[in-house]
N, CA, C and O atoms as a Maestro MAE file, in Angstrom:
{
 s_m_m2io_version
 :::
 2.0.0
}

f_m_ct {
 s_m_title
 :::
 protein
 m_atom[324] {
  # First column is atom index #
  i_m_mmod_type
  r_m_x_coord
  r_m_y_coord
  r_m_z_coord
  i_m_residue_number
  s_m_chain_name
  s_m_pdb_residue_name
  s_m_pdb_atom_name
  i_m_atomic_number
  :::
  1 25 116.820 145.014 79.714 1 A "MET " " N  " 7
  2 3 116.792 143.558 79.681 1 A "MET " " CA " 6
  3 2 116.998 143.115 78.245 1 A "MET " " C  " 6
  4 15 116.313 143.568 77.328 1 A "MET " " O  " 8
  5 25 117.941 142.235 78.074 2 A "HIS " " N  " 7
  6 3 118.297 141.794 76.727 2 A "HIS " " CA " 6
  7 2 118.025 140.284 76.606 2 A "HIS " " C  " 6
  8 15 118.623 139.494 77.335 2 A "HIS " " O  " 8
  9 25 117.148 139.886 75.710 3 A "LEU " " N  " 7
  10 3 116.834 138.474 75.492 3 A "LEU " " CA " 6
  11 2 117.695 137.941 74.361 3 A "LEU " " C  " 6
  12 15 117.874 138.599 73.336 3 A "LEU " " O  " 8
  13 25 118.217 136.758 74.557 4 A "THR " " N  " 7
  14 3 119.007 136.144 73.494 4 A "THR " " CA " 6
  15 2 118.284 134.907 72.995 4 A "THR " " C  " 6
  16 15 117.599 134.224 73.756 4 A "THR " " O  " 8
  17 25 118.438 134.635 71.749 5 A "PHE " " N  " 7
  18 3 117.808 133.473 71.122 5 A "PHE " " CA " 6
  19 2 118.812 132.333 71.074 5 A "PHE " " C  " 6
  20 15 119.917 132.481 70.553 5 A "PHE " " O  " 8
  21 25 118.415 131.203 71.621 6 A "ARG " " N  " 7
  22 3 119.270 130.021 71.561 6 A "ARG " " CA " 6
  23 2 118.638 129.047 70.572 6 A "ARG " " C  " 6
  24 15 117.471 128.685 70.722 6 A "ARG " " O  " 8
  25 25 119.382 128.629 69.581 7 A "PRO " " N  " 7
  26 3 118.806 127.712 68.590 7 A "PRO " " CA " 6
  27 2 118.419 126.380 69.222 7 A "PRO " " C  " 6
  28 15 119.096 125.885 70.123 7 A "PRO " " O  " 8
  29 25 117.339 125.817 68.743 8 A "PHE " " N  " 7
  30 3 116.854 124.517 69.208 8 A "PHE " " CA " 6
  31 2 117.808 123.439 68.704 8 A "PHE " " C  " 6
  32 15 118.223 123.495 67.547 8 A "PHE " " O  " 8
  33 25 118.167 122.464 69.531 9 A "PRO " " N  " 7
  34 3 119.072 121.413 69.065 9 A "PRO " " CA " 6
  35 2 118.517 120.699 67.830 9 A "PRO " " C  " 6
  36 15 117.305 120.628 67.625 9 A "PRO " " O  " 8
  37 25 119.402 120.190 67.041 10 A "SER " " N  " 7
  38 3 119.018 119.565 65.781 10 A "SER " " CA " 6
  39 2 118.105 118.359 66.018 10 A "SER " " C  " 6
  40 15 118.248 117.667 67.025 10 A "SER " " O  " 8
  41 25 117.178 118.106 65.107 11 A "PRO " " N  " 7
  42 3 116.296 116.937 65.244 11 A "PRO " " CA " 6
  43 2 117.083 115.632 65.287 11 A "PRO " " C  " 6
  44 15 116.656 114.676 65.936 11 A "PRO " " O  " 8
  45 25 118.219 115.579 64.609 12 A "LEU " " N  " 7
  46 3 119.042 114.374 64.624 12 A "LEU " " CA " 6
  47 2 119.525 114.082 66.040 12 A "LEU " " C  " 6
  48 15 119.581 112.921 66.447 12 A "LEU " " O  " 8
  49 25 119.871 115.115 66.788 13 A "LEU " " N  " 7
  50 3 120.317 114.939 68.167 13 A "LEU " " CA " 6
  51 2 119.195 114.352 69.018 13 A "LEU " " C  " 6
  52 15 119.428 113.462 69.837 13 A "LEU " " O  " 8
  53 25 117.977 114.854 68.819 14 A "TRP " " N  " 7
  54 3 116.829 114.322 69.556 14 A "TRP " " CA " 6
  55 2 116.567 112.863 69.200 14 A "TRP " " C  " 6
  56 15 116.275 112.058 70.084 14 A "TRP " " O  " 8
  57 25 116.664 112.516 67.941 15 A "ILE " " N  " 7
  58 3 116.432 111.129 67.507 15 A "ILE " " CA " 6
  59 2 117.482 110.205 68.095 15 A "ILE " " C  " 6
  60 15 117.156 109.110 68.552 15 A "ILE " " O  " 8
  61 25 118.736 110.629 68.090 16 A "LEU " " N  " 7
  62 3 119.802 109.810 68.677 16 A "LEU " " CA " 6
  63 2 119.597 109.623 70.183 16 A "LEU " " C  " 6
  64 15 119.790 108.525 70.704 16 A "LEU " " O  " 8
  65 25 119.211 110.678 70.870 17 A "ALA " " N  " 7
  66 3 118.976 110.580 72.311 17 A "ALA " " CA " 6
  67 2 117.800 109.650 72.607 17 A "ALA " " C  " 6
  68 15 117.867 108.839 73.531 17 A "ALA " " O  " 8
  69 25 116.735 109.762 71.835 18 A "LEU " " N  " 7
  70 3 115.577 108.893 72.024 18 A "LEU " " CA " 6
  71 2 115.939 107.436 71.734 18 A "LEU " " C  " 6
  72 15 115.543 106.535 72.474 18 A "LEU " " O  " 8
  73 25 116.689 107.211 70.660 19 A "GLY " " N  " 7
  74 3 117.103 105.849 70.320 19 A "GLY " " CA " 6
  75 2 117.970 105.235 71.400 19 A "GLY " " C  " 6
  76 15 117.795 104.067 71.746 19 A "GLY " " O  " 8
  77 25 118.910 106.011 71.942 20 A "ALA " " N  " 7
  78 3 119.770 105.496 73.015 20 A "ALA " " CA " 6
  79 2 118.949 105.159 74.251 20 A "ALA " " C  " 6
  80 15 119.208 104.156 74.917 20 A "ALA " " O  " 8
  81 25 117.966 105.988 74.559 21 A "THR " " N  " 7
  82 3 117.103 105.735 75.718 21 A "THR " " CA " 6
  83 2 116.293 104.458 75.527 21 A "THR " " C  " 6
  84 15 116.187 103.648 76.447 21 A "THR " " O  " 8
  85 25 115.725 104.276 74.346 22 A "LEU " " N  " 7
  86 3 114.918 103.077 74.084 22 A "LEU " " CA " 6
  87 2 115.765 101.820 74.100 22 A "LEU " " C  " 6
  88 15 115.330 100.792 74.618 22 A "LEU " " O  " 8
  89 25 116.960 101.882 73.547 23 A "LEU " " N  " 7
  90 3 117.836 100.710 73.554 23 A "LEU " " CA " 6
  91 2 118.250 100.334 74.970 23 A "LEU " " C  " 6
  92 15 118.327 99.151 75.303 23 A "LEU " " O  " 8
  93 25 118.512 101.314 75.787 24 A "THR " " N  " 7
  94 3 118.898 101.048 77.171 24 A "THR " " CA " 6
  95 2 117.725 100.479 77.960 24 A "THR " " C  " 6
  96 15 117.900 99.544 78.742 24 A "THR " " O  " 8
  97 25 116.543 101.031 77.763 25 A "ALA " " N  " 7
  98 3 115.363 100.579 78.507 25 A "ALA " " CA " 6
  99 2 114.902 99.201 78.058 25 A "ALA " " C  " 6
  100 15 114.292 98.475 78.844 25 A "ALA " " O  " 8
  101 25 115.178 98.823 76.816 26 A "ALA " " N  " 7
  102 3 114.698 97.551 76.287 26 A "ALA " " CA " 6
  103 2 115.724 96.435 76.431 26 A "ALA " " C  " 6
  104 15 115.543 95.363 75.853 26 A "ALA " " O  " 8
  105 25 116.790 96.657 77.180 27 A "ALA " " N  " 7
  106 3 117.805 95.621 77.359 27 A "ALA " " CA " 6
  107 2 117.172 94.426 78.063 27 A "ALA " " C  " 6
  108 15 116.416 94.603 79.019 27 A "ALA " " O  " 8
  109 25 117.470 93.213 77.605 28 A "PRO " " N  " 7
  110 3 116.849 92.033 78.229 28 A "PRO " " CA " 6
  111 2 117.323 91.846 79.666 28 A "PRO " " C  " 6
  112 15 118.484 92.092 79.993 28 A "PRO " " O  " 8
  113 25 116.411 91.411 80.502 29 A "ALA " " N  " 7
  114 3 116.746 91.152 81.902 29 A "ALA " " CA " 6
  115 2 117.434 89.801 82.015 29 A "ALA " " C  " 6
  116 15 117.131 88.876 81.260 29 A "ALA " " O  " 8
  117 25 118.344 89.692 82.943 30 A "ARG " " N  " 7
  118 3 119.035 88.421 83.161 30 A "ARG " " CA " 6
  119 2 118.161 87.498 83.995 30 A "ARG " " C  " 6
  120 15 117.444 87.941 84.893 30 A "ARG " " O  " 8
  121 25 118.233 86.214 83.687 31 A "ALA " " N  " 7
  122 3 117.482 85.227 84.459 31 A "ALA " " CA " 6
  123 2 118.081 85.134 85.860 31 A "ALA " " C  " 6
  124 15 119.300 85.154 86.030 31 A "ALA " " O  " 8
  125 25 117.223 85.035 86.839 32 A "VAL " " N  " 7
  126 3 117.672 84.948 88.224 32 A "VAL " " CA " 6
  127 2 117.272 83.580 88.745 32 A "VAL " " C  " 6
  128 15 116.150 83.126 88.521 32 A "VAL " " O  " 8
  129 25 118.192 82.926 89.439 33 A "SER " " N  " 7
  130 3 117.863 81.613 89.996 33 A "SER " " CA " 6
  131 2 116.904 81.809 91.170 33 A "SER " " C  " 6
  132 15 116.939 82.840 91.842 33 A "SER " " O  " 8
  133 25 116.045 80.811 91.415 34 A "PRO " " N  " 7
  134 3 115.084 80.946 92.514 34 A "PRO " " CA " 6
  135 2 115.821 81.047 93.850 34 A "PRO " " C  " 6
  136 15 116.894 80.465 94.007 34 A "PRO " " O  " 8
  137 25 115.259 81.776 94.810 35 A "PRO " " N  " 7
  138 3 115.926 81.923 96.110 35 A "PRO " " CA " 6
  139 2 115.926 80.616 96.888 35 A "PRO " " C  " 6
  140 15 115.061 79.761 96.701 35 A "PRO " " O  " 8
  141 25 116.896 80.484 97.744 36 A "GLU " " N  " 7
  142 3 116.963 79.311 98.626 36 A "GLU " " CA " 6
  143 2 115.907 79.458 99.716 36 A "GLU " " C  " 6
  144 15 115.688 80.560 100.219 36 A "GLU " " O  " 8
  145 25 115.238 78.338 100.092 37 A "PRO " " N  " 7
  146 3 114.249 78.439 101.172 37 A "PRO " " CA " 6
  147 2 114.959 78.739 102.499 37 A "PRO " " C  " 6
  148 15 116.134 78.409 102.654 37 A "PRO " " O  " 8
  149 25 114.265 79.357 103.451 38 A "PRO " " N  " 7
  150 3 114.861 79.634 104.762 38 A "PRO " " CA " 6
  151 2 115.297 78.347 105.451 38 A "PRO " " C  " 6
  152 15 114.789 77.269 105.144 38 A "PRO " " O  " 8
  153 25 116.241 78.464 106.382 39 A "LYS " " N  " 7
  154 3 116.735 77.289 107.120 39 A "LYS " " CA " 6
  155 2 115.577 76.583 107.811 39 A "LYS " " C  " 6
  156 15 114.699 77.227 108.385 39 A "LYS " " O  " 8
  157 25 115.583 75.275 107.753 40 A "GLY " " N  " 7
  158 3 114.536 74.483 108.375 40 A "GLY " " CA " 6
  159 2 113.363 74.204 107.463 40 A "GLY " " C  " 6
  160 15 112.508 73.385 107.801 40 A "GLY " " O  " 8
  161 25 113.295 74.859 106.316 41 A "LEU " " N  " 7
  162 3 112.216 74.628 105.355 41 A "LEU " " CA " 6
  163 2 112.806 74.094 104.066 41 A "LEU " " C  " 6
  164 15 113.969 74.345 103.748 41 A "LEU " " O  " 8
  165 25 112.011 73.370 103.342 42 A "SER " " N  " 7
  166 3 112.468 72.879 102.036 42 A "SER " " CA " 6
  167 2 111.326 73.013 101.038 42 A "SER " " C  " 6
  168 15 110.149 73.021 101.398 42 A "SER " " O  " 8
  169 25 111.707 73.116 99.797 43 A "ALA " " N  " 7
  170 3 110.704 73.212 98.736 43 A "ALA " " CA " 6
  171 2 110.064 71.840 98.542 43 A "ALA " " C  " 6
  172 15 110.730 70.822 98.729 43 A "ALA " " O  " 8
  173 25 108.786 71.794 98.172 44 A "PRO " " N  " 7
  174 3 108.162 70.489 97.924 44 A "PRO " " CA " 6
  175 2 108.851 69.796 96.752 44 A "PRO " " C  " 6
  176 15 109.317 70.466 95.831 44 A "PRO " " O  " 8
  177 25 108.922 68.463 96.772 45 A "PRO " " N  " 7
  178 3 109.625 67.748 95.707 45 A "PRO " " CA " 6
  179 2 108.975 67.921 94.338 45 A "PRO " " C  " 6
  180 15 109.662 67.871 93.318 45 A "PRO " " O  " 8
  181 25 107.685 68.120 94.304 46 A "GLN " " N  " 7
  182 3 106.992 68.347 93.031 46 A "GLN " " CA " 6
  183 2 105.795 69.254 93.271 46 A "GLN " " C  " 6
  184 15 105.334 69.421 94.400 46 A "GLN " " O  " 8
  185 25 105.312 69.824 92.201 47 A "ALA " " N  " 7
  186 3 104.171 70.737 92.317 47 A "ALA " " CA " 6
  187 2 102.936 69.988 92.817 47 A "ALA " " C  " 6
  188 15 102.705 68.833 92.458 47 A "ALA " " O  " 8
  189 25 102.161 70.657 93.640 48 A "THR " " N  " 7
  190 3 100.925 70.088 94.154 48 A "THR " " CA " 6
  191 2 99.760 70.776 93.462 48 A "THR " " C  " 6
  192 15 99.665 72.003 93.502 48 A "THR " " O  " 8
  193 25 98.865 70.014 92.824 49 A "PRO " " N  " 7
  194 3 97.733 70.662 92.155 49 A "PRO " " CA " 6
  195 2 96.807 71.334 93.167 49 A "PRO " " C  " 6
  196 15 96.638 70.862 94.291 49 A "PRO " " O  " 8
  197 25 96.222 72.432 92.743 50 A "MET " " N  " 7
  198 3 95.281 73.151 93.594 50 A "MET " " CA " 6
  199 2 93.996 72.332 93.702 50 A "MET " " C  " 6
  200 15 93.510 71.809 92.699 50 A "MET " " O  " 8
  201 25 93.441 72.217 94.909 51 A "PRO " " N  " 7
  202 3 92.183 71.482 95.042 51 A "PRO " " CA " 6
  203 2 91.037 72.226 94.355 51 A "PRO " " C  " 6
  204 15 91.072 73.449 94.214 51 A "PRO " " O  " 8
  205 25 90.048 71.492 93.941 52 A "VAL " " N  " 7
  206 3 88.869 72.088 93.306 52 A "VAL " " CA " 6
  207 2 88.052 72.772 94.397 52 A "VAL " " C  " 6
  208 15 87.792 72.180 95.445 52 A "VAL " " O  " 8
  209 25 87.644 74.025 94.150 53 A "PHE " " N  " 7
  210 3 86.838 74.746 95.137 53 A "PHE " " CA " 6
  211 2 85.893 75.707 94.432 53 A "PHE " " C  " 6
  212 15 86.041 76.018 93.250 53 A "PHE " " O  " 8
  213 25 84.922 76.159 95.202 54 A "GLU " " N  " 7
  214 3 83.956 77.156 94.749 54 A "GLU " " CA " 6
  215 2 83.652 78.045 95.959 54 A "GLU " " C  " 6
  216 15 83.219 77.554 97.001 54 A "GLU " " O  " 8
  217 25 83.880 79.358 95.813 55 A "LEU " " N  " 7
  218 3 83.688 80.284 96.922 55 A "LEU " " CA " 6
  219 2 82.764 81.417 96.514 55 A "LEU " " C  " 6
  220 15 82.768 81.822 95.352 55 A "LEU " " O  " 8
  221 25 81.970 81.940 97.447 56 A "PRO " " N  " 7
  222 3 81.115 83.084 97.120 56 A "PRO " " CA " 6
  223 2 81.959 84.359 96.996 56 A "PRO " " C  " 6
  224 15 82.927 84.544 97.733 56 A "PRO " " O  " 8
  225 25 81.584 85.223 96.067 57 A "VAL " " N  " 7
  226 3 82.250 86.499 95.857 57 A "VAL " " CA " 6
  227 2 81.317 87.593 96.353 57 A "VAL " " C  " 6
  228 15 80.108 87.379 96.437 57 A "VAL " " O  " 8
  229 25 81.852 88.749 96.678 58 A "VAL " " N  " 7
  230 3 81.067 89.838 97.253 58 A "VAL " " CA " 6
  231 2 79.895 90.243 96.364 58 A "VAL " " C  " 6
  232 15 78.835 90.607 96.872 58 A "VAL " " O  " 8
  233 25 80.074 90.184 95.027 59 A "ASN " " N  " 7
  234 3 79.004 90.625 94.117 59 A "ASN " " CA " 6
  235 2 77.937 89.553 93.887 59 A "ASN " " C  " 6
  236 15 77.060 89.735 93.042 59 A "ASN " " O  " 8
  237 25 77.997 88.428 94.631 60 A "GLY " " N  " 7
  238 3 76.967 87.401 94.528 60 A "GLY " " CA " 6
  239 2 77.305 86.250 93.589 60 A "GLY " " C  " 6
  240 15 76.592 85.247 93.576 60 A "GLY " " O  " 8
  241 25 78.370 86.368 92.805 61 A "THR " " N  " 7
  242 3 78.764 85.278 91.910 61 A "THR " " CA " 6
  243 2 79.622 84.280 92.684 61 A "THR " " C  " 6
  244 15 79.824 84.425 93.890 61 A "THR " " O  " 8
  245 25 80.111 83.294 91.996 62 A "LYS " " N  " 7
  246 3 80.971 82.275 92.607 62 A "LYS " " CA " 6
  247 2 82.347 82.311 91.954 62 A "LYS " " C  " 6
  248 15 82.459 82.474 90.739 62 A "LYS " " O  " 8
  249 25 83.388 82.160 92.757 63 A "ALA " " N  " 7
  250 3 84.759 82.029 92.247 63 A "ALA " " CA " 6
  251 2 85.085 80.543 92.233 63 A "ALA " " C  " 6
  252 15 85.041 79.881 93.270 63 A "ALA " " O  " 8
  253 25 85.409 80.025 91.063 64 A "ARG " " N  " 7
  254 3 85.691 78.589 90.919 64 A "ARG " " CA " 6
  255 2 87.154 78.380 90.554 64 A "ARG " " C  " 6
  256 15 87.731 79.145 89.781 64 A "ARG " " O  " 8
  257 25 87.743 77.339 91.118 65 A "SER " " N  " 7
  258 3 89.144 77.033 90.825 65 A "SER " " CA " 6
  259 2 89.335 76.692 89.347 65 A "SER " " C  " 6
  260 15 90.409 76.926 88.792 65 A "SER " " O  " 8
  261 25 88.320 76.152 88.718 66 A "THR " " N  " 7
  262 3 88.451 75.801 87.297 66 A "THR " " CA " 6
  263 2 88.580 77.045 86.422 66 A "THR " " C  " 6
  264 15 89.158 76.973 85.338 66 A "THR " " O  " 8
  265 25 88.050 78.191 86.875 67 A "ASP " " N  " 7
  266 3 88.177 79.438 86.116 67 A "ASP " " CA " 6
  267 2 89.583 80.016 86.198 67 A "ASP " " C  " 6
  268 15 89.949 80.874 85.395 67 A "ASP " " O  " 8
  269 25 90.372 79.554 87.160 68 A "LEU " " N  " 7
  270 3 91.709 80.092 87.383 68 A "LEU " " CA " 6
  271 2 92.806 79.234 86.754 68 A "LEU " " C  " 6
  272 15 93.990 79.535 86.901 68 A "LEU " " O  " 8
  273 25 92.428 78.192 86.069 69 A "ARG " " N  " 7
  274 3 93.411 77.273 85.487 69 A "ARG " " CA " 6
  275 2 94.369 78.018 84.554 69 A "ARG " " C  " 6
  276 15 93.938 78.833 83.739 69 A "ARG " " O  " 8
  277 25 95.669 77.735 84.677 70 A "ASP " " N  " 7
  278 3 96.747 78.325 83.874 70 A "ASP " " CA " 6
  279 2 96.898 79.827 84.086 70 A "ASP " " C  " 6
  280 15 97.416 80.523 83.213 70 A "ASP " " O  " 8
  281 25 96.456 80.332 85.221 71 A "LYS " " N  " 7
  282 3 96.617 81.745 85.554 71 A "LYS " " CA " 6
  283 2 97.352 81.852 86.888 71 A "LYS " " C  " 6
  284 15 97.135 81.039 87.786 71 A "LYS " " O  " 8
  285 25 98.215 82.847 87.015 72 A "VAL " " N  " 7
  286 3 98.861 83.101 88.293 72 A "VAL " " CA " 6
  287 2 97.813 83.728 89.202 72 A "VAL " " C  " 6
  288 15 97.178 84.717 88.838 72 A "VAL " " O  " 8
  289 25 97.635 83.154 90.376 73 A "THR " " N  " 7
  290 3 96.544 83.578 91.247 73 A "THR " " CA " 6
  291 2 97.025 83.721 92.687 73 A "THR " " C  " 6
  292 15 97.751 82.866 93.195 73 A "THR " " O  " 8
  293 25 96.620 84.796 93.335 74 A "VAL " " N  " 7
  294 3 96.857 84.973 94.773 74 A "VAL " " CA " 6
  295 2 95.494 84.997 95.427 74 A "VAL " " C  " 6
  296 15 94.637 85.807 95.075 74 A "VAL " " O  " 8
  297 25 95.302 84.111 96.372 75 A "ILE " " N  " 7
  298 3 94.015 84.035 97.088 75 A "ILE " " CA " 6
  299 2 94.257 84.513 98.505 75 A "ILE " " C  " 6
  300 15 95.096 83.966 99.221 75 A "ILE " " O  " 8
  301 25 93.525 85.531 98.903 76 A "ARG " " N  " 7
  302 3 93.696 86.118 100.229 76 A "ARG " " CA " 6
  303 2 92.415 85.901 101.008 76 A "ARG " " C  " 6
  304 15 91.350 86.376 100.612 76 A "ARG " " O  " 8
  305 25 92.517 85.183 102.116 77 A "PHE " " N  " 7
  306 3 91.363 84.943 102.972 77 A "PHE " " CA " 6
  307 2 91.402 85.929 104.136 77 A "PHE " " C  " 6
  308 15 92.472 86.205 104.678 77 A "PHE " " O  " 8
  309 25 90.274 86.446 104.513 78 A "TRP " " N  " 7
  310 3 90.195 87.326 105.668 78 A "TRP " " CA " 6
  311 2 88.819 87.194 106.288 78 A "TRP " " C  " 6
  312 15 87.876 86.717 105.658 78 A "TRP " " O  " 8
  313 25 88.725 87.618 107.515 79 A "ALA " " N  " 7
  314 3 87.449 87.545 108.239 79 A "ALA " " CA " 6
  315 2 87.318 88.786 109.090 79 A "ALA " " C  " 6
  316 15 88.299 89.487 109.338 79 A "ALA " " O  " 8
  317 25 86.104 89.057 109.539 80 A "THR " " N  " 7
  318 3 85.856 90.257 110.334 80 A "THR " " CA " 6
  319 2 85.581 89.935 111.811 80 A "THR " " C  " 6
  320 15 85.152 90.814 112.559 80 A "THR " " O  " 8
  321 25 85.818 88.716 112.232 81 A "TRP " " N  " 7
  322 3 85.509 88.415 113.634 81 A "TRP " " CA " 6
  323 2 86.574 88.857 114.561 81 A "TRP " " C  " 6
  324 15 86.454 88.671 115.772 81 A "TRP " " O  " 8
  :::
 }
 m_bond[323] {
  # First column is bond index #
  i_m_from
  i_m_to
  i_m_order
  :::
  1 1 2 1
  2 2 3 1
  3 3 4 2
  4 3 5 1
  5 5 6 1
  6 6 7 1
  7 7 8 2
  8 7 9 1
  9 9 10 1
  10 10 11 1
  11 11 12 2
  12 11 13 1
  13 13 14 1
  14 14 15 1
  15 15 16 2
  16 15 17 1
  17 17 18 1
  18 18 19 1
  19 19 20 2
  20 19 21 1
  21 21 22 1
  22 22 23 1
  23 23 24 2
  24 23 25 1
  25 25 26 1
  26 26 27 1
  27 27 28 2
  28 27 29 1
  29 29 30 1
  30 30 31 1
  31 31 32 2
  32 31 33 1
  33 33 34 1
  34 34 35 1
  35 35 36 2
  36 35 37 1
  37 37 38 1
  38 38 39 1
  39 39 40 2
  40 39 41 1
  41 41 42 1
  42 42 43 1
  43 43 44 2
  44 43 45 1
  45 45 46 1
  46 46 47 1
  47 47 48 2
  48 47 49 1
  49 49 50 1
  50 50 51 1
  51 51 52 2
  52 51 53 1
  53 53 54 1
  54 54 55 1
  55 55 56 2
  56 55 57 1
  57 57 58 1
  58 58 59 1
  59 59 60 2
  60 59 61 1
  61 61 62 1
  62 62 63 1
  63 63 64 2
  64 63 65 1
  65 65 66 1
  66 66 67 1
  67 67 68 2
  68 67 69 1
  69 69 70 1
  70 70 71 1
  71 71 72 2
  72 71 73 1
  73 73 74 1
  74 74 75 1
  75 75 76 2
  76 75 77 1
  77 77 78 1
  78 78 79 1
  79 79 80 2
  80 79 81 1
  81 81 82 1
  82 82 83 1
  83 83 84 2
  84 83 85 1
  85 85 86 1
  86 86 87 1
  87 87 88 2
  88 87 89 1
  89 89 90 1
  90 90 91 1
  91 91 92 2
  92 91 93 1
  93 93 94 1
  94 94 95 1
  95 95 96 2
  96 95 97 1
  97 97 98 1
  98 98 99 1
  99 99 100 2
  100 99 101 1
  101 101 102 1
  102 102 103 1
  103 103 104 2
  104 103 105 1
  105 105 106 1
  106 106 107 1
  107 107 108 2
  108 107 109 1
  109 109 110 1
  110 110 111 1
  111 111 112 2
  112 111 113 1
  113 113 114 1
  114 114 115 1
  115 115 116 2
  116 115 117 1
  117 117 118 1
  118 118 119 1
  119 119 120 2
  120 119 121 1
  121 121 122 1
  122 122 123 1
  123 123 124 2
  124 123 125 1
  125 125 126 1
  126 126 127 1
  127 127 128 2
  128 127 129 1
  129 129 130 1
  130 130 131 1
  131 131 132 2
  132 131 133 1
  133 133 134 1
  134 134 135 1
  135 135 136 2
  136 135 137 1
  137 137 138 1
  138 138 139 1
  139 139 140 2
  140 139 141 1
  141 141 142 1
  142 142 143 1
  143 143 144 2
  144 143 145 1
  145 145 146 1
  146 146 147 1
  147 147 148 2
  148 147 149 1
  149 149 150 1
  150 150 151 1
  151 151 152 2
  152 151 153 1
  153 153 154 1
  154 154 155 1
  155 155 156 2
  156 155 157 1
  157 157 158 1
  158 158 159 1
  159 159 160 2
  160 159 161 1
  161 161 162 1
  162 162 163 1
  163 163 164 2
  164 163 165 1
  165 165 166 1
  166 166 167 1
  167 167 168 2
  168 167 169 1
  169 169 170 1
  170 170 171 1
  171 171 172 2
  172 171 173 1
  173 173 174 1
  174 174 175 1
  175 175 176 2
  176 175 177 1
  177 177 178 1
  178 178 179 1
  179 179 180 2
  180 179 181 1
  181 181 182 1
  182 182 183 1
  183 183 184 2
  184 183 185 1
  185 185 186 1
  186 186 187 1
  187 187 188 2
  188 187 189 1
  189 189 190 1
  190 190 191 1
  191 191 192 2
  192 191 193 1
  193 193 194 1
  194 194 195 1
  195 195 196 2
  196 195 197 1
  197 197 198 1
  198 198 199 1
  199 199 200 2
  200 199 201 1
  201 201 202 1
  202 202 203 1
  203 203 204 2
  204 203 205 1
  205 205 206 1
  206 206 207 1
  207 207 208 2
  208 207 209 1
  209 209 210 1
  210 210 211 1
  211 211 212 2
  212 211 213 1
  213 213 214 1
  214 214 215 1
  215 215 216 2
  216 215 217 1
  217 217 218 1
  218 218 219 1
  219 219 220 2
  220 219 221 1
  221 221 222 1
  222 222 223 1
  223 223 224 2
  224 223 225 1
  225 225 226 1
  226 226 227 1
  227 227 228 2
  228 227 229 1
  229 229 230 1
  230 230 231 1
  231 231 232 2
  232 231 233 1
  233 233 234 1
  234 234 235 1
  235 235 236 2
  236 235 237 1
  237 237 238 1
  238 238 239 1
  239 239 240 2
  240 239 241 1
  241 241 242 1
  242 242 243 1
  243 243 244 2
  244 243 245 1
  245 245 246 1
  246 246 247 1
  247 247 248 2
  248 247 249 1
  249 249 250 1
  250 250 251 1
  251 251 252 2
  252 251 253 1
  253 253 254 1
  254 254 255 1
  255 255 256 2
  256 255 257 1
  257 257 258 1
  258 258 259 1
  259 259 260 2
  260 259 261 1
  261 261 262 1
  262 262 263 1
  263 263 264 2
  264 263 265 1
  265 265 266 1
  266 266 267 1
  267 267 268 2
  268 267 269 1
  269 269 270 1
  270 270 271 1
  271 271 272 2
  272 271 273 1
  273 273 274 1
  274 274 275 1
  275 275 276 2
  276 275 277 1
  277 277 278 1
  278 278 279 1
  279 279 280 2
  280 279 281 1
  281 281 282 1
  282 282 283 1
  283 283 284 2
  284 283 285 1
  285 285 286 1
  286 286 287 1
  287 287 288 2
  288 287 289 1
  289 289 290 1
  290 290 291 1
  291 291 292 2
  292 291 293 1
  293 293 294 1
  294 294 295 1
  295 295 296 2
  296 295 297 1
  297 297 298 1
  298 298 299 1
  299 299 300 2
  300 299 301 1
  301 301 302 1
  302 302 303 1
  303 303 304 2
  304 303 305 1
  305 305 306 1
  306 306 307 1
  307 307 308 2
  308 307 309 1
  309 309 310 1
  310 310 311 1
  311 311 312 2
  312 311 313 1
  313 313 314 1
  314 314 315 1
  315 315 316 2
  316 315 317 1
  317 317 318 1
  318 318 319 1
  319 319 320 2
  320 319 321 1
  321 321 322 1
  322 322 323 1
  323 323 324 2
  :::
 }
}
């Protein structure tokens, strides 16, 4: 059995490959226009403010709408009945 030694590629080659990868991955995304609503539905003419609410949380605290101001929020309601 004969082992051969293969030289490690030059550090410059690694730096160039890494730089090309980072430049490709950091390319800015193009803005996408909002999708059209399904047939028969239309978007509201203006934004509707969220109503003020206070709900119990599982850990005993309260979730308040005022704590969510200026944050993207998904509220999921469910029941066990």
